[in-house]
C-alpha positions in Angstrom: 108.2 -21.3 -52.1 110.9 -18.8 -51.2 109.4 -16.3 -53.6 106.0 -16.5 -52.0 107.6 -16.1 -48.6 109.5 -13.0 -49.8 106.3 -11.6 -51.2 104.5 -12.1 -47.9 107.4 -10.5 -46.0 107.4 -7.6 -48.4 103.6 -7.2 -48.0 104.0 -7.3 -44.2 106.8 -4.7 -44.4 104.7 -2.3 -46.4 101.7 -2.8 -44.1 103.8 -2.0 -41.0 105.3 1.0 -42.8 101.8 2.3 -43.7 100.1 1.1 -40.5 99.3 4.5 -39.3 97.4 5.8 -42.4 95.8 2.3 -42.8 94.5 2.3 -39.3 93.4 6.0 -39.5 91.5 5.5 -42.8 90.0 2.2 -41.7 88.8 3.7 -38.4 87.4 6.8 -40.1 85.4 4.6 -42.5 84.2 2.4 -39.7 83.0 5.3 -37.7 81.5 7.0 -40.8 79.7 3.9 -42.0 78.3 3.3 -38.5 77.1 6.9 -38.2 75.6 6.9 -41.7 73.8 3.5 -41.2 72.4 4.7 -37.9 71.3 8.2 -38.7 71.1 8.2 -42.5 69.3 4.9 -43.2 65.8 4.5 -41.8 64.4 1.2 -40.4 62.3 -0.9 -42.8 59.8 -3.4 -41.5 58.8 -6.5 -43.3 55.2 -7.9 -43.4 54.3 -11.0 -45.4 51.2 -13.0 -46.2 51.4 -16.7 -47.2 48.7 -18.5 -49.1 48.0 -21.4 -51.5 46.1 -21.1 -54.7 42.8 -23.0 -54.7 41.9 -25.5 -57.4 39.4 -23.7 -59.7 37.9 -27.0 -60.6 36.4 -27.1 -57.1 33.8 -24.5 -58.1 33.2 -25.9 -61.6 29.7 -26.8 -62.8 30.7 -30.4 -63.6 32.0 -30.9 -60.1 29.2 -29.2 -58.2 26.5 -31.2 -60.1 28.4 -34.4 -60.6 26.5 -37.6 -59.6 29.8 -39.5 -59.1 31.7 -36.9 -57.1 33.2 -39.6 -54.8 34.8 -41.3 -57.8 36.5 -38.1 -59.0 39.9 -37.4 -57.5 40.3 -33.6 -57.1 43.2 -31.8 -55.5 42.1 -29.2 -52.9 45.0 -26.9 -53.8 45.8 -25.5 -57.3 48.4 -26.8 -59.7 51.7 -25.2 -60.8 49.8 -23.4 -63.5 47.6 -21.8 -60.9 50.7 -20.7 -59.0 52.2 -19.2 -62.2 48.9 -17.3 -62.9 48.8 -15.8 -59.5 52.5 -14.8 -59.6 51.8 -13.2 -63.0 49.0 -11.1 -61.5 51.2 -10.2 -58.5 53.9 -8.8 -60.7 51.5 -7.2 -63.2 51.1 -3.5 -63.7 47.4 -3.5 -63.0 48.0 -4.7 -59.4 51.1 -2.6 -58.8 49.5 0.6 -60.2 46.4 0.0 -58.2 48.4 -0.3 -54.9 50.5 2.8 -55.7 47.4 4.8 -56.3 45.4 3.4 -53.4 48.1 4.0 -50.8 49.4 7.2 -52.3 52.9 5.7 -52.4 54.3 8.4 -54.7 53.8 11.0 -51.9 54.7 8.4 -49.2 58.1 7.9 -50.9 58.6 11.6 -51.1 58.2 12.2 -54.8 56.4 15.1 -56.4 53.5 13.8 -58.4 53.7 16.7 -60.8 57.2 15.6 -62.0 57.4 13.5 -65.1 59.7 10.8 -63.6 57.9 10.5 -60.3 55.9 7.4 -61.1 58.9 5.7 -62.7 61.0 6.4 -59.5 58.1 5.2 -57.3 57.9 1.9 -59.2 61.6 1.4 -58.9 61.5 2.0 -55.1 58.5 -0.2 -54.9 60.3 -3.0 -56.6 63.1 -2.8 -54.0 60.5 -3.2 -51.2 58.2 -5.8 -52.7 58.5 -9.5 -53.3 56.1 -12.1 -54.6 57.6 -15.6 -54.8 56.7 -19.3 -54.6 58.1 -20.8 -51.4 59.9 -24.2 -51.2 56.6 -25.7 -50.1 54.6 -24.6 -53.1 52.9 -21.7 -51.3 53.0 -18.0 -52.4 54.5 -15.4 -50.2 53.7 -11.7 -50.7 56.2 -9.5 -48.7 56.2 -5.7 -48.3 58.9 -3.6 -46.7 58.1 -0.1 -45.4 59.2 2.4 -42.8 55.6 2.2 -41.4 55.1 -1.3 -40.0 51.3 -1.0 -40.0 51.2 0.2 -43.6 53.4 -2.7 -44.7 51.0 -5.3 -43.3 47.9 -3.5 -44.7 49.5 -3.4 -48.2 50.5 -7.0 -48.1 47.1 -8.2 -47.0 45.3 -6.0 -49.6 47.6 -7.2 -52.4 46.5 -10.8 -51.6 42.8 -9.7 -51.7 43.3 -7.8 -55.0 45.0 -10.9 -56.6 42.2 -13.0 -55.4 39.6 -10.7 -56.9 41.4 -10.5 -60.3 42.0 -14.2 -60.4 38.3 -14.7 -59.6 37.4 -12.4 -62.5 39.5 -14.5 -64.9 37.6 -17.7 -63.9 34.2 -16.0 -63.9 34.9 -14.5 -67.4 35.1 -18.0 -68.9 31.8 -19.0 -67.1 30.0 -15.9 -68.3 31.2 -16.6 -71.9 29.7 -20.2 -71.6 26.4 -18.8 -70.2 26.2 -16.3 -73.1 26.9 -19.1 -75.7 24.2 -21.4 -74.2 21.7 -18.6 -74.0 22.2 -17.9 -77.7 21.7 -21.6 -78.3 18.4 -21.5 -76.3 17.1 -18.6 -78.4 17.8 -20.5 -81.6 16.1 -23.6 -80.2 13.1 -21.5 -79.1 12.7 -20.2 -82.7 13.1 -23.8 -84.0 10.4 -25.1 -81.5 8.0 -22.3 -82.6 8.5 -23.2 -86.3 8.0 -26.9 -85.6 4.9 -26.3 -83.5 3.4 -24.1 -86.3 4.2 -26.9 -88.8 2.5 -29.5 -86.6 -0.6 -27.4 -86.4 -0.7 -26.8 -90.2 -0.2 -30.5 -90.8 -3.1 -31.4 -88.5 -5.3 -28.7 -90.0 -4.7 -29.9 -93.5 -5.1 -33.6 -92.6 -1.8 -34.5 -94.0 -0.6 -38.1 -93.3 0.4 -39.1 -89.7 3.8 -40.2 -91.0 4.9 -36.6 -91.6 3.3 -35.6 -88.3 5.4 -38.2 -86.5 8.6 -36.9 -88.1 7.8 -33.3 -87.1 6.7 -34.5 -83.6 10.0 -36.4 -83.2 12.0 -33.3 -84.2 9.9 -31.2 -81.8 10.5 -33.6 -78.9 14.3 -33.6 -79.6 14.3 -29.8 -79.7 12.4 -29.6 -76.3 14.9 -32.1 -74.7 17.8 -30.1 -76.1 16.5 -26.7 -74.9 15.7 -28.1 -71.4 19.3 -29.5 -71.1 20.7 -26.1 -72.2 18.5 -24.3 -69.7 19.7 -26.7 -67.0 23.3 -26.1 -67.9 22.8 -22.3 -67.9 21.3 -22.5 -64.4 24.2 -24.6 -63.2 26.7 -22.1 -64.7 24.9 -19.2 -63.1 24.8 -20.9 -59.7 28.6 -21.7 -60.1 29.3 -18.1 -61.1 27.2 -16.6 -58.3 28.9 -18.6 -55.5 31.0 -16.8 -52.9 34.3 -18.4 -53.3 38.0 -17.5 -52.9 40.8 -18.5 -55.2 43.3 -18.5 -52.4 43.7 -20.3 -49.1 45.5 -18.0 -46.6 47.8 -19.9 -44.2 49.3 -16.8 -42.6 48.1 -13.3 -42.7 50.5 -10.3 -42.6 50.9 -8.6 -39.3 52.9 -5.5 -38.2 56.5 -6.5 -37.6 57.9 -6.3 -34.1 61.5 -5.8 -35.2 63.0 -4.1 -38.3 64.2 -6.3 -41.2 66.6 -3.9 -42.8 69.2 -2.4 -42.9 71.5 -4.9 -41.2 73.8 -2.2 -39.8 76.4 -4.5 -38.5 77.0 -6.1 -41.9 77.2 -2.6 -43.5 79.8 -1.4 -41.0 81.9 -4.7 -41.2 81.8 -4.7 -45.0 82.8 -1.0 -45.3 85.6 -1.5 -42.7 87.0 -4.5 -44.4 86.7 -2.8 -47.8 88.6 0.3 -46.5 91.3 -1.9 -45.0 91.9 -3.9 -48.2 91.8 -0.7 -50.3 94.5 0.9 -48.1 96.7 -2.2 -48.3 96.4 -2.2 -52.1 97.1 1.6 -52.2 100.2 1.2 -50.0 101.5 -1.7 -52.2 101.0 0.2 -55.4 102.5 3.4 -54.0 105.6 1.6 -52.7 106.1 -0.3 -56.0 105.6 2.9 -57.9 108.4 4.5 -55.9 110.8 1.6 -56.7 110.0 1.8 -60.4 110.5 5.6 -60.4 113.9 5.2 -58.6 115.1 2.6 -61.1 114.1 4.8 -64.0 115.9 7.7 -62.5 119.1 5.6 -61.9 118.9 4.3 -65.5 
């Protein structure tokens, strides 16, 4: 206990001895950080759009043409998998590169597009001013910071639109594959029906037994039923694919910010000032102890 008290007294003695340089350096850093944060750091404005992913099943063929829709329990909003897919799109290079090119962010950030590292530097700066996250309520927030408040809101809204279009393309791609598969099946069935019809005509012309005619006729009926079902499914898929739908439900659009979001100049000044004060205290303690050690070595 006495040793701790002696250490505190020694620290206080050193601080009082060095009070003038400590105060001068701390004051200089405080004024300097205030000046730099005010004139050397531009204001950045934040704009954010919030939305929920829709449930892709809502536009599925089986739901649109179900006879027992009331008995099917369907969530209006998407699942965790839908959230993950949208966040993957939001952080993907196709979306980011598209936004950088569309809004000429390389030039906007002050980089020369002819330089080799310009796009790399642009992406690094973009990453510092862009955020796509899942909120605590399960929604997705797309936030953009920029010196131009109108540009920030335009970019945020357009990113949501771009994600929606790309997500829609993924869903439509599966439907188009299904349509192509069923259309190939229809072509095969049409050929089969033609062959069966020709066989039936030949059997009748040759007067072959009605038993064989019944067998061919049954195969023909089954093929016609099958092809009609396939055509019906193709039409349903085409209707489902041609619908105007959105894969997101926007709850709050991005608008130009009224106040800046960063930098928080007060925190910068306070942090720099406290850091300078602590540094000077440590510097004073080390210097005083070094003097003592040097004196003891000289006496020895």
